[in-house]
N, C-alpha and C positions, 0 to 999 in steps of 0.2 A: 886398486885403493877401495876400501870399503867404506859405506855410508854409515853412520853412526847415528843413534837415537840421543835425544837430550832432553832431560826432564826436569823441572824444578818450579816453584812459584815464585814470584816477584812483583814487586809493585809498579804500576802503570806509572808514567811521567812523560813530560814533555822531552822529544826527542828531536835527537840532529839527524841531519842527512848524508853524512861522509860515509863513503865505503873504503874498501883498500885495494890498494893494486897487488899485484903479485909480487911487486918487491916489498920487503916488510917497510922500507922507509917512505913509499910513495902511495899516494890515497887517490883515487878515481871516484866520480859520481856514479851512482847506479844507474842514473838515467840514461836511456837509450833512444837517441834522436829518431824521428818518424822518418823510414825510408820512404824515398822518393815514389818506389811504388806501391806505394800503401799496404805493404806487407805487416804481419804481425809485429806489434809492440808489446811491452810490457803492460801496457793498460788494457788489452782486450781479453776478454774474458768469454765463456760460452755464454750465448743468448738464452735469456730465461723463452722456454716453449709452451709455458703453460702446465707442463706435465707435471701430476702430482708423485710426491714418494710413496713407496709401499706403506701401508697402514693395516691396524687390526692386528690381532694375534698372531704369531710366528708362522701358525700352520696355515693361517689364512693368506698369509703374504706368498707363502710357499705354493699355496694352490693357485693363487692369483699369477705368480711368474711363471710356473710352469706350463700353465694354459696359454702363455704366449710364444711358448718355444715353437719355432716354426717345425712341422712335421719332418721336412727335407734335414735338418739340422739336428733332430732327435737321432736320425739315423747314425750321423758321425759320430755320437756318442758312442759306438761301438769300436772307433777306430783308437781310443785312447785308453789309457789303464789309469789314468790320475795319478795317485799316489800310492797306488797298490806296490808292494815291495815282493815280487815274485820274479824267478829266472825264467826265460823261456821253455827250458825241460820240466820246471815245474807247472807251468801255465800248460804245456800240452799233457803231462798227465792227470790234470784234473779236466780240461777239454775232452778228453778220451774217456774218462769216467762218465762226464755228464753227456756225451752225445749218445752213449750205451744206456745211461739212466733214462733218457728221454726218447728212445728209438720208438718209432710206431706213432709218436705223438705228432699232431699237424698244427695244432694252433698254438701260438705265441702263449695264451694263456695255461694251457695245459702243460705248456713244458716248464712255466714258471710255477705253476703250483706244484708239479713234481719235484722240481728243485729245492722251493721252499719248504715241502715237507719233509725233504731229505736231511735238510739241514735242522730243523726243528728236532725231527726224532733221532739224530744221531750223534750231534753236537753236545757235550755237557757242559753246563756252565760252572765255574770254578772260583772259588773267592780266593785266589792267591795269583802270584804272577806266573804269567805263562806267556809264550811268544804267539802273538795275535796277529801275524801274518796269515795270508790265505792258505800257505802251504802247509804250516804247522797245524794250523788248525784241521784242515783236510786230513793229516795224516795221525795225529795224535788225537783226533774227534773232542778236544777241549779247550775253552776259550773262554772269553767275556764277551759282551754286548759288540764290541769292536771286532773280535774275530769273527762273529755270526755274519756281521754287515759284510765283514772284508770277503770270507768265502762265497756267500752268495752272489754278490756281485762278480766275482770271477766266474763262477760257473754260468751265471747266465750271460757275462760278455763274451764266454767262450762259444755260445750257441746264438750268438748276434742278438739277443735282447737286450735293448738300450735299459741301462741301470746306472745306478751310483751310489755312493754312500754318503750319507747325511750325517752331520754330529750335531747333537742340542741336549736338550734336557729333557728328562722322563719325569713329569710331573706326578708326584711331589719328592721323588726320589734323589734325582741330580742326574750327571753326566749320562749320556747315552748315545748309542750310534745304531742307526738302521739304514733301510734303504728306499729309493724310488725306483719304481719298475715300469718300463712301457710296454704294454702289450697290446697287439690287435686294435691301435688307435687310442688307447686309455692309460691313464697313468693310474698307479696303485702305490700306496703306502705300505710297505711292508716291513715288520718288524720281528725278524725270526728267533731273537732271544726270547720274546713273550708270546709267540705265537699268532700273531695277529697281522692281517693283510685285509686293506680296505680300498675302495675305489677312492680315488683322490677327492671325488665330490661329496663323500659322506663324511665330512670334517667332525662332526657331533661324535663320531664313533673313534678318531682319533686324536681328539683335542689335548689329551694327556702328553701329547709328543710333541715338541717346542723346538722346530730345528732352529739351528743358529748358521751352520755352514754348508755348502754342497761341494763336495768334490768332483765338479764336474764345470765346464765351460757351457753357459748358456746360450751365449749369442756372439758372433761375430759381426761387427758394424763400422764400416769404413775405418778399417784398421785397430779397432777399438774391441778388446775381448772383455766379455762381461760373465760376472757369476755373483753368487748370493753368497755373502760372506758377513758373518756377525750381525744378521738381522739387516743387512744394507744391499742395494742393488750397488756393486762394485766394480770398479775397473780392475781387472785383474793382468790384463798384458796389454803391450801398445805394437804396433807396427806403421813406422813413419819414419820420414826420411827428412823431416824438418828438424832443426835446432831447438824450438821451442814448441812444447805440446801442451793445448789448451783441451783441459778434462773437460768433455763433453756435459751437457745437461740432462740428459735422457737417452734411454735405451728401452727398446721391448715396450713401449707406452708407458714408463715408470720415469721419474726423476731419478737420477745416480745421486747416491749419498755418500759415497764411500771412494776413496783412492786408494788401494792397499795393492800393489802388485805383485803377484806370486812367481813371476817370470821377470829375468833381467829387462829393464828398457834398453831400447836401441842405445848404441854408445854417441850417437850423434845428437841426442836429446840433451841439453844443457840445462835448459830453463823448463820449468812446469808452471803454468797459471792456473791457478784453482779459482773455480767459481762460487758463487754464493750457496749453491748446491750442496758444497761437499760438509759432512757433518762428521765424519771418521776417516784417520788412515790406518785402521784396523788395530788389532790388539798391539800395545805397546810400540806401534808402528815399525813392527819388524818388516813390512812390506819394503817400505821405503829404504829401512835400514840396510837391508841387503839387496836388493834388487835395482838400487837408482845410483850405483857408485859413479857416474858421469855427471850427474847434475850439478849446477854451479850456484843455480839461484830458483828461489820461488817467490812468485807473486801470489797475493791472496785478495780477492774483490773485495773491495772495502765494505759491500754489503753483506759479507758472510757473516752471521750472527755467532758461528763457533771459533773460527779461527782468524788471524792476522798476520801479517807478514812486516818485517821490519828491516831493510837492507837484505832481503833474499833469504832472511830467516822465518821460520814460522813459530807463532805462539799460539795457544789456546786462550780462549777469552774466558775468564772467570768474573762475571760483574766489571767491578772495576780494576780488579786485578789480572795479570795475563801469566800464561805458564809457559817457560822456555820448553819447546816442542822438537822441532826437527831443524838440525844444521845440514844442509846439502853435503853429500860427501865430498864433492869436487871443490868445495869452497876453502880457497886457502887462507883468507882474511876475514875475522869476523868481528864485527862490532854490536856488541848488546844493548840492548835496550837496558834503561836503569833498572835497576833491583835493590832492595834493601840490604839482602843477604845472598851471597851465592853458597849455597849449600852444600854439602856432599855431592859430588859425581853431578854438579849443575852442567858440566861438560865432560862426557865419558867415552874413552875409546873412540876418539875420532882421529882417522890416519892423515886426513888432509890439511887440517887448519896447521897455518905456519904461523901467522899473526893474530892476537886476540887485544881488543879493545874495550876494556872494562869503564862503563860510563859513569861521569860524577854522579854522586848521590847513592853512591854503592857502599853502604857502612863496611861490610866486611865479607873476606873472603876464606871460608871454613877450611879447616885441613881436608883435602882432597875434593876441593872443590872442583879443581881441574886434574884428570886422572887419565893415564894411559892415553896422552896424546903424542906420540914420540916424533913427531915433526914441530912440534910448537918451539919456536924460537924466541918468540918475544911477545910480552905481554906489557900492554901500557894500562897502568894502573893510575887512578888518582892519588895524589898526596896523602887525604886523610882516609883513604880506604884502609883498614886495620886487613894486614893478611898473616893469617895464622901460620904456624908451622907445617910444614907437608902441605900448604896451599895448592901446590903445583906439583904433583907425582908422575912420572913415566913420560916426561917430556923429552926435548932433543938435549943432548950433553952440554949444547953450548947456549942453553935456554937462560935469559935475562928478564930482569922486570926494569921497566923505565917507568918513572912516577912522572905524572902530569896530567894534563887533559888533552888527551888527542883527538878530541872529535871535533867536528866543525873544522877541519885541515882544511884550508884551501886546495882544489885540485891542483895535482903536480903531475907533469907528464915528461918523460925522458925525451 
């Protein structure tokens, strides 16, 4: 089952507190009683430990966070290839070439400089589509910035020099890719496309490079993996045997402000508790969309200034309005907050939802308001809500609409 994102604005209003059971005709309260042993409930969030979020220009954020990476963990960066698309045979060929290129050199800095200069002098920049995976760039000697960075990373990785690819902005031109490299105890910012290499402390020299995301894990603390993603310190993976995951407040001395997993969450995690520190779920919420298929419920700290939750569904705050943001992938029954209009693709490509409750006060469901939800069997819609043609498309063959107010239904148990 795949988790699906949901986007669209709607008006805030007073809300009911009924939720759905797995049976489309039964409803259960979302409230979980306090366990006798005092274990986690939906009301618990990460404690504010006073740590501040990353601040300043992106290149300053990057410098500060890289200086927090423990030396012993930096060495582990040579154990992963990140997102590099390369076969073992291709890697071995580049490795053999790089070892020959750097033969006789004794320091990491000298080896890095030799590889950097080779890429600068031998790769030609092209203004057309080319394959920018490291091996094609190595063989064809052409690429764009992404190809330069990918190849330099593989060359350095193959001789055990910690490095990774960074994506961001070349100011004022636009999107760009470059590298961060660790040599003999120091970080360097390396832009082989433009022949630039600087010690990380020399921020004024590379202030035109504005990093957005790093293709590397920076820390693993208490089963939580951290990276730098879209200008945020981000939780990118989780190791946990609990069914409720509480997103931590900080890591590496800074406040965590993003939760966008790049690896699938453990299947045992059924609920996520989001603290007041989280300000982002990543670009288009893709991390949650693809990597949290078993999550059934999300609870957001009421003190969170960016997001709110209602009956397990997440909404983005926008003044007095809210924006439907994320329905957990394993949620079968969804009760929406009131909205004036359900616009096109309010709910789109959600494989889990079977029952939908539209709140009173919703004036219209536009065409394709709910689309490609193949297991949606029933929608409870208020009598006065206008339903346009094709408002529900790509739903279950036995789909039906039942008119009436089905919010605040008393709890019914089998």
